[in-house]
C-alpha positions, 0 to 999 in steps of 0.5 A: 886205499893206498897212499898212491891211490889216494893221490891219483884220486885227487889228481883225477878229481881235479881233471874231471872237475875242470873238464866239467864232464860230470859230478864227482863221486862223494869219496873223490870230491872230498879230496878236491880243494873247495876252490874248484867249485868256483870254476865251470870250465877249463877256460876259466881256470887257464884264463890269463890274469890282468896284472892291473886287475890283480893289483886292485884285488890284492889291495882290496884283500889287504883291507879285508884281512890285514887290519883284523889280524893286526889289531888281533895280534896287538891284543894277542901280546897285550893279553900276555903282558897283563899279568906283568902289569898286574905284578907291578900294580900289587897282585903278588901282595894282594893274592899272597903269591910267594916263591915260584907262584908267579913263575907258575902263573906265567907258565901255566898260560902256555901249558893251556896253549900247548894242551889245546894247540893240537885239537884247535888246528882241526877246528879252525874256522873264521867263527871259531877264531872269533869265538876263541878271541872272545873267550880269551878276553872273557877268561882274562876278565874273570882273573880280576875275580880271582881270590887266590893262587889256585883260582888264578892258575886255572883261569890262566890255563883256560886263557892260554887254551883259548889263545892257542888258535891265534898263530896257526889261524893267522898263518892259515888265513894268510896262506889262503889269500896271498901267493907265497911270495906275498906271504912274508910281507903280509905276515910281517905286517900283522906280526909288527902289531906285536910291537905296537901291542907292547907300546899300546899295552904300556899306554893302557897300563899307564891309563889304567894305573892312574884310575882311582877306583874302589878296586885295586889297579891290577883288577882294572887291568884284567877287566878293561883289557879283557873287555877290549879283547872280547869286543874285538872277538865279536867284530872278527866273528862277524866281519872276517871272511872265511876264505876267498871262496865264500868272501861276501866282499868279492864278486864271483869273478874276483873270487875266481881271480883270487883262487887263480893267482894262488895256483903257483903256491901248489898248496890249495885253498882249503880241504877239511878231509884228514888223511892218516898217512899225511899225519904220519908223513908230518911226524916223519919229516925232520922239518917239523922237529926243527920248527919245534926247536925253533919255536921253543928257543924263540919263546924262551925269551918271549915267555920270560920278557913278556911276564918279567919285563916290567919287573926288570924295569921297575928294579932299576928304580922306576915308579909303577906308572913310569915303568908302564910308560917305558914299555912304549919305546920298547914296543915301537922298536920291536915293531920297526925291527920285525922282518915256554919254560921261559919264566923259570929262568927268572929266579926270585933270588936274582931279582932285579937283574935276573942274570940267568933269564938274560943269558937264556935269551942270549943263548936262545937267539944263538940257537935260533940262528943255527936252526934257521941256517939249517932250514936254509940248507935243507930247503935249498938242497931239496929244491935243487933236487926236485929241479934236477929230477924234473929237468931230466924228464921229457919237457923239462921244468917248463913242461910241468903240469902245474894245474894237475897238482895246484888244488889237489890235497897233497903235502909238500912231499907228495907234490913234485911241483912244490918248491920251498920259499926260504 
């Protein structure tokens, strides 16, 4: 079957399903978004949505989704900074870490993240996400039992692999529940928890560092933070809804409205059928490489500061507990302002000022600005091209058949009705 035939099948399947003529053949039905199962007639799909009822639904969805993602994202950052707190609580001395050992422990987390990032995108489900959050907390707790560099290195790698599903899962969940115009604000809300995670991590670090027990403070850091992460993974496993189609907290009418309001996205809700030509298309799209570069330069400062931030502050002469407390205003500032090689820029010989590490952050942020400007230019140009092409056809832009492509499994390139948000 050719690519064009596959696209026609998806569109035909959509029309047949909404016309309620007959059940779809299995090979065709798999190309139709699962959201179509909610509709029994064309009238239901095209029925107007009451703005007041939609607003109530959005508020309900906000309470169903955002708190889980926000708390999880806070743990997401706290988890990555545990090694940083462990460093000021004596882990380097206790495990006899020398030379670049600490740098490797910082980076191997991201190696594990990269190793499992591709397969994890094919396995993402609600229960998969909750299970991985539980596992990353579990591997974090096990780090308290590490007796040497090698054991800690393996556990850091496994923790990174378990966390690889976090960002893509959050993006996917947000896109399944909100219109594209609503997504940036909602992503900003759960991403803001990153800053609160830093602040909370500082507060927890201070509390944990004050424990006078039989174990070194850095072991309590891993045990307590890991236990909290695993507990939250269980909560998400049980309570976070899979999608608008299966959410137990919504009535059938609310589910239909949740799906109807996403037609304008032109991205569908969910389809688990992997198409080889779409994978090929992704790798031939320049945007994927721009995103890769953007992700790299974003995480050079992120990977460095999350693991060396406390060491830099302690280098100014602050005590262990004072250093942990100073993370709180830093985290709050990040939360308010929100709209992997990194650790190796922090050379041991440059402690405590780490000149190369600081410059790596500055240069990375300049590159970020350039990449974002490039994205703006490319996306604006493509939107204008599509408007011009469709505007020249019979019926013009106003005559587009949005319903035909709204829930068909098409990529942004395949779907002529898709428009980029920038």
